[in-house]
C-alpha positions as CSV (number, residue, x, y, z in Angstrom):
1,M,7.8,9.9,37.8
2,A,4.2,10.8,37.1
3,K,3.6,14.1,35.5
4,P,2.1,16.7,37.9
5,P,-1.4,17.9,37.1
6,A,-1.8,21.1,35.2
7,F,-4.6,22.5,37.4
8,E,-5.4,22.7,41.0
9,K,-8.8,23.0,42.5
10,P,-9.4,26.4,44.1
11,G,-9.0,26.4,47.8
12,P,-6.4,26.3,50.5
13,Q,-4.4,23.6,48.7
14,G,-3.5,21.5,51.7
15,A,-2.5,24.3,54.0
16,T,-4.3,26.7,56.3
17,P,-3.6,30.4,55.6
18,A,-1.5,31.9,58.3
19,P,-2.9,34.6,60.5
20,G,-1.8,38.2,60.5
21,F,-1.8,41.0,58.0
22,A,1.2,40.9,55.8
23,L,0.5,43.3,52.9
24,W,3.6,45.4,53.7
25,D,6.0,42.6,54.3
26,L,7.5,42.6,50.8
27,G,7.2,44.7,47.6
28,F,5.2,42.4,45.4
29,R,2.3,42.3,47.9
30,P,0.9,45.9,47.7
31,F,2.0,46.6,44.2
32,Y,0.5,43.5,42.6
33,L,-2.7,44.2,44.3
34,L,-2.7,47.9,43.4
35,A,-1.8,47.2,39.8
36,S,-4.5,44.6,39.3
37,A,-7.2,46.7,40.9
38,F,-6.2,49.8,39.0
39,A,-6.1,47.9,35.7
40,A,-9.5,46.4,36.3
41,L,-11.1,49.8,37.1
42,S,-9.3,52.2,34.8
43,I,-9.9,50.3,31.5
44,P,-13.8,50.6,31.9
45,L,-13.3,54.3,32.5
46,W,-11.1,54.6,29.4
47,V,-13.6,52.7,27.3
48,A,-16.4,54.9,28.6
49,Q,-14.3,58.0,27.7
50,Y,-13.4,56.6,24.3
51,S,-17.1,55.9,23.6
52,G,-18.0,59.5,24.5
53,Y,-19.8,58.7,27.8
54,L,-17.3,60.4,30.1
55,P,-15.3,63.7,29.7
56,A,-11.6,63.6,29.2
57,P,-9.4,64.2,32.3
58,I,-6.5,66.7,32.2
59,V,-4.9,64.8,29.3
60,P,-6.5,63.9,26.0
61,G,-8.0,60.4,26.0
62,P,-5.5,58.1,24.1
63,V,-2.5,59.7,25.7
64,W,-4.0,59.5,29.2
65,H,-4.8,55.9,28.6
66,G,-1.3,55.1,27.4
67,H,0.3,57.0,30.2
68,E,-1.7,55.2,32.9
69,M,-1.2,51.7,31.5
70,L,2.5,52.3,31.2
71,F,3.4,54.5,34.1
72,G,0.6,53.3,36.3
73,Y,-0.2,49.6,35.9
74,T,3.1,48.4,34.3
75,L,5.4,50.4,36.5
76,A,3.6,49.2,39.6
77,V,4.2,45.6,38.6
78,I,7.8,46.3,37.8
79,A,8.3,48.0,41.2
80,G,6.8,45.1,43.1
81,F,8.8,42.6,41.1
82,L,12.1,44.4,41.6
83,F,11.6,45.1,45.3
84,T,11.0,41.3,45.7
85,A,13.7,40.0,43.3
86,G,16.2,42.6,44.6
87,R,16.1,41.0,48.0
88,N,16.8,37.6,46.5
89,W,19.6,38.9,44.2
90,T,21.4,40.8,46.9
91,G,20.5,39.3,50.3
92,Q,20.0,42.9,51.3
93,P,16.7,44.5,52.6
94,T,14.3,46.3,50.2
95,P,11.5,48.6,51.3
96,T,9.0,47.1,53.7
97,G,6.6,48.4,56.3
98,A,6.3,52.2,56.5
99,A,8.8,52.7,53.7
100,L,6.8,50.4,51.4
101,Q,3.6,52.2,52.4
102,A,5.3,55.5,51.3
103,F,6.1,54.1,47.9
104,A,2.6,52.8,47.5
105,L,1.2,56.2,48.5
106,L,3.4,58.0,46.0
107,W,2.1,55.7,43.3
108,V,-1.5,56.2,44.3
109,A,-1.0,60.0,44.4
110,G,0.2,59.9,40.8
111,R,-3.0,58.1,39.7
112,I,-5.2,60.6,41.5
113,L,-3.4,63.7,40.3
114,M,-3.8,62.5,36.7
115,L,-7.6,63.1,37.2
116,T,-7.1,66.7,38.5
117,P,-6.1,70.0,36.9
118,Y,-2.9,70.1,38.9
119,A,-0.7,69.4,36.0
120,M,2.7,70.2,37.5
121,A,2.0,68.3,40.6
122,A,1.0,65.3,38.5
123,A,4.3,65.7,36.5
124,L,6.5,65.8,39.6
125,V,4.8,62.9,41.4
126,N,4.7,60.6,38.4
127,A,8.3,61.3,37.5
128,A,9.4,60.9,41.1
129,F,8.0,57.3,41.4
130,P,10.4,55.5,39.1
131,V,13.3,57.6,40.3
132,A,12.5,56.7,43.9
133,V,12.3,53.0,42.9
134,A,15.6,53.3,41.2
135,I,17.3,54.7,44.3
136,A,15.7,52.1,46.6
137,L,16.9,49.3,44.3
138,A,20.4,50.9,43.7
139,I,21.2,50.8,47.5
140,P,21.0,47.0,47.9
141,L,22.6,46.4,44.5
142,W,25.5,48.6,45.3
143,N,26.0,47.3,48.8
144,S,26.2,43.7,47.5
145,R,28.1,44.7,44.3
146,N,25.4,42.9,42.3
147,R,26.8,44.2,39.0
148,R,24.6,41.9,36.9
149,N,21.5,43.9,37.8
150,Y,22.9,47.4,37.9
151,F,21.3,48.1,34.5
152,F,17.8,48.2,36.1
153,V,18.7,51.5,37.8
154,P,19.4,53.5,34.6
155,L,16.4,52.0,32.9
156,L,14.2,53.2,35.8
157,L,15.7,56.6,35.5
158,L,15.0,56.6,31.8
159,L,11.3,55.8,32.6
160,G,11.3,58.8,35.0
161,M,12.7,61.0,32.2
162,A,10.1,59.7,29.7
163,V,7.2,60.4,32.0
164,L,8.5,63.9,32.9
165,A,9.0,64.6,29.1
166,I,5.4,63.6,28.5
167,H,4.0,66.0,31.1
168,L,6.2,68.9,30.0
169,S,5.1,68.3,26.4
170,W,1.4,68.4,27.5
171,Q,2.1,71.8,29.2
172,G,3.9,73.2,26.2
173,M,7.1,73.5,28.1
174,L,9.0,71.0,25.9
175,A,9.0,70.8,22.1
176,W,8.9,67.1,22.0
177,P,5.9,64.9,21.0
178,E,4.4,63.1,23.9
179,R,3.8,60.0,21.8
180,A,7.6,59.8,21.2
181,S,8.1,59.7,25.0
182,L,5.4,57.0,25.4
183,Q,7.1,54.9,22.7
184,A,10.5,55.3,24.4
185,G,9.0,54.2,27.7
186,L,7.4,51.2,26.0
187,D,10.8,50.3,24.4
188,V,12.4,50.4,27.9
189,V,9.7,48.1,29.3
190,L,10.1,45.8,26.3
191,F,13.8,45.6,27.0
192,I,13.1,44.7,30.7
193,I,10.7,42.0,29.6
194,A,13.2,40.7,27.1
195,V,16.0,40.5,29.7
196,M,13.9,38.9,32.4
197,G,12.1,36.6,29.9
198,G,15.5,35.3,28.7
199,R,16.5,34.6,32.3
200,V,13.3,32.9,33.6
201,I,11.3,31.4,30.7
202,P,13.9,28.7,29.8
203,M,14.5,28.0,33.4
204,F,10.8,27.7,34.3
205,T,10.2,25.6,31.2
206,N,12.9,23.1,32.0
207,N,12.0,22.9,35.7
208,G,8.3,22.7,35.1
209,I,8.2,20.3,32.2
210,P,10.4,17.2,32.5
211,G,12.3,16.3,29.3
212,T,12.2,19.8,27.9
213,Q,15.4,21.3,26.6
214,A,14.9,25.0,26.4
215,T,18.2,26.5,25.5
216,R,19.9,29.8,25.4
217,R,22.5,30.6,22.7
218,P,24.8,33.5,23.6
219,F,24.8,35.0,20.2
220,V,21.0,34.9,19.8
221,E,20.6,36.3,23.4
222,R,22.9,39.2,22.7
223,F,21.6,40.0,19.3
224,A,17.9,39.8,20.4
225,L,18.5,42.3,23.3
226,A,20.7,44.6,21.1
227,S,17.9,44.7,18.6
228,I,15.5,46.2,21.2
229,L,18.1,48.8,22.1
230,A,18.5,49.6,18.4
231,L,14.7,50.1,18.2
232,L,14.8,52.4,21.2
233,V,17.5,54.5,19.5
234,A,15.6,54.6,16.3
235,D,12.5,55.7,18.1
236,I,14.3,58.6,19.8
237,L,16.3,59.8,16.8
238,P,14.5,61.2,13.7
239,V,15.1,58.3,11.4
240,P,13.1,57.3,8.3
241,A,10.2,55.0,8.6
242,T,12.0,52.4,6.5
243,A,14.8,52.3,9.0
244,I,12.4,51.6,11.9
245,A,10.7,48.9,9.8
246,T,14.0,47.3,9.1
247,V,15.1,47.3,12.7
248,A,11.7,46.0,13.8
249,L,11.8,43.1,11.3
250,V,15.3,42.1,12.2
251,A,14.3,42.2,15.9
252,A,11.2,40.1,15.1
253,L,13.4,37.4,13.5
254,A,15.9,37.4,16.4
255,H,13.1,37.0,19.0
256,A,11.3,34.4,17.0
257,V,14.5,32.3,17.0
258,R,15.0,32.9,20.7
259,L,11.5,31.7,21.4
260,Y,11.9,28.7,19.2
261,L,14.9,27.6,21.2
262,W,12.7,27.6,24.3
263,Q,10.3,25.0,22.8
264,P,7.0,26.7,23.4
265,W,5.0,23.8,21.8
266,R,5.9,21.6,24.8
267,T,4.2,23.9,27.3
268,T,0.5,23.7,26.5
269,A,-0.3,21.4,29.5
270,T,1.4,23.7,32.0
271,P,-0.4,27.1,32.3
272,L,2.2,28.8,34.5
273,V,4.7,28.2,31.7
274,W,2.6,28.6,28.6
275,V,1.4,32.0,29.7
276,L,4.9,33.3,29.6
277,H,5.7,31.7,26.2
278,A,2.4,33.2,24.8
279,A,3.4,36.6,26.1
280,Y,6.8,36.4,24.6
281,G,5.2,35.3,21.3
282,W,3.3,38.6,21.3
283,I,6.7,40.4,21.2
284,V,7.3,38.8,17.8
285,V,3.8,39.7,16.6
286,Y,4.4,43.3,17.9
287,L,7.7,43.7,16.1
288,V,6.2,42.4,12.8
289,L,3.2,44.7,13.1
290,R,5.4,47.6,14.1
291,A,7.4,47.2,10.9
292,L,4.2,47.0,8.9
293,A,2.8,50.1,10.7
294,A,5.9,52.1,9.9
295,L,5.4,51.2,6.2
296,G,1.7,52.2,6.4
297,V,0.3,48.7,5.9
298,V,-1.5,48.4,9.3
299,A,-2.7,50.9,11.8
300,E,-0.2,51.8,14.5
301,P,-2.6,51.1,17.5
302,L,-2.9,47.5,16.4
303,A,0.8,47.0,16.7
304,L,0.9,49.0,20.0
305,H,-1.7,46.8,21.6
306,A,0.1,43.6,20.6
307,L,2.8,44.9,22.9
308,T,0.8,46.4,25.7
309,I,-2.0,43.8,26.0
310,G,-0.4,40.7,24.6
311,A,3.2,40.9,25.7
312,I,3.1,43.2,28.7
313,G,-0.3,42.1,29.9
314,G,0.5,38.4,29.4
315,M,3.9,38.6,31.1
316,T,2.8,40.7,34.0
317,V,-0.2,38.5,34.8
318,G,1.9,35.4,34.4
319,M,4.7,36.7,36.7
320,M,2.3,38.1,39.2
321,T,0.7,34.7,39.7
322,R,3.9,32.8,39.7
323,T,5.9,35.0,42.0
324,A,3.0,35.6,44.4
325,R,2.6,31.8,44.7
326,G,6.3,31.2,45.2
327,H,6.8,34.0,47.7
328,T,3.8,33.0,49.8
329,G,4.8,29.3,50.1
330,R,2.1,28.0,47.7
331,P,2.5,25.2,45.1
332,L,3.7,26.4,41.6
333,L,0.5,25.2,39.9
334,A,-2.2,27.3,38.3
335,D,-5.8,26.8,39.5
336,R,-8.8,27.5,37.3
337,F,-9.1,31.1,38.5
338,E,-5.6,31.8,37.3
339,V,-6.0,30.0,34.0
340,T,-9.2,32.0,33.4
341,C,-7.1,35.2,33.9
342,Y,-4.6,34.0,31.4
343,V,-7.2,33.1,28.8
344,L,-9.0,36.4,29.2
345,V,-5.8,38.4,28.7
346,Q,-5.1,36.4,25.5
347,C,-8.6,37.0,24.3
348,A,-8.3,40.7,25.0
349,A,-5.1,40.9,22.9
350,L,-6.5,38.8,20.0
351,I,-9.7,40.8,19.9
352,R,-8.0,44.2,20.1
353,V,-5.3,43.4,17.5
354,F,-6.8,41.0,15.0
355,G,-10.4,42.0,15.6
356,G,-9.6,45.5,14.7
357,M,-7.6,44.4,11.7
358,I,-10.2,41.9,10.3
359,A,-13.3,43.9,11.1
360,P,-12.5,47.6,11.0
361,G,-16.2,48.4,10.6
362,V,-16.9,47.3,14.1
363,Y,-13.7,48.8,15.6
364,L,-15.5,50.3,18.7
365,I,-17.0,46.9,19.5
366,T,-13.6,45.3,19.4
367,V,-12.3,48.0,21.8
368,I,-15.2,47.4,24.2
369,A,-14.9,43.6,24.0
370,S,-11.2,43.7,24.5
371,G,-11.4,46.1,27.4
372,T,-14.1,43.9,29.0
373,C,-11.9,40.8,28.8
374,W,-8.9,42.7,30.2
375,S,-10.9,44.2,33.1
376,L,-12.4,40.8,34.0
377,A,-9.0,39.2,34.0
378,L,-7.4,41.7,36.4
379,A,-10.5,42.0,38.6
380,L,-10.4,38.2,39.0
381,Y,-6.7,38.4,39.9
382,A,-7.3,41.1,42.5
383,V,-10.2,39.2,44.1
384,R,-8.4,35.8,44.0
385,Y,-5.1,37.2,45.3
386,W,-6.3,39.6,48.0
387,P,-6.1,36.8,50.7
388,V,-2.8,35.6,49.2
389,L,-1.1,39.0,49.2
390,S,-2.5,40.3,52.5
391,R,-1.7,37.2,54.6
392,A,1.5,35.8,55.9
393,R,3.3,33.0,54.0
394,L,1.9,29.5,54.5
395,D,5.4,28.1,55.4
396,G,6.0,30.7,58.2
397,K,9.0,32.2,56.5
398,P,9.5,36.0,56.4
399,G,8.2,38.0,53.4
């Protein structure tokens, strides 16, 4: 059998878009669009603030930036994914129509309130969103007794606790450093990515690249996931820096072995697959840099952005394109627009992490260049996927 082409030309791809407005037909549609548009717009604002051209909002710059990328952008993608996957997992309905609009409005309200002096309202709304998503997901999981995915509910509740703790710390109502809550939230998201990556990356690799034998070893799988949970515990408890470094290095080794078993070197001609492998590779980079940062060898922001831009950014963009294509009846092939998004996100991560490491004298330039690549990638996704996400499936199926 001839190998399928790695690229498609932009366009309708052999089918005419179906009529009708379908933005509220399934969770991925509004949340992928909101997340990409927000990421494209908010990073230039953050860069302008970081450069001194804009005043800070109610929260000091770096913390506001971390809050919005984690509890704004990333959580929106997670909500869209879980509302969509949850229906497949359970055969039960997830929010659509007016209910989905209410979830989107709650998320938008959280973004707006972060720019206002209404600190307590911002706290309540932003904490309410992951809790509401947890409840909406728990109902179909419980009704179908889908025990395999119950764990998403407490993880979402943990994210709600983390965001509330951050806001209460800002207001002086909780003696807990806000950066610790941000780190805990990142650990939870990292665990979600590690779980879902282990489920889908080997499968997508074997299905998309004939002859590949991506494998999962039970011991490696369990140990890799346990290492992330151990890091979460270490970040919450007051443990010595050497303990965090040790846990991070052990986790890096476990995830490197896991990725090796998935044969990433065989994916270079298939963008929809290599983007996920590249994102997972950034997890290994992050864990190594996290250990070095704990020991004072590298700056902590460099490690942090290996996770946020490289791993989270790469995985979310990769999954947003793949799931949007699959759930709108389109071919599972990346066109040039999508590959450009992937490359721009990788450039953003490389510049932000290694540019800042190699050339600290031009650190501000690396921040601006990285932010520009990121914003262009997500803006391109939003423009490219607006007609995909807002119109009915090409095959006429619901969703």
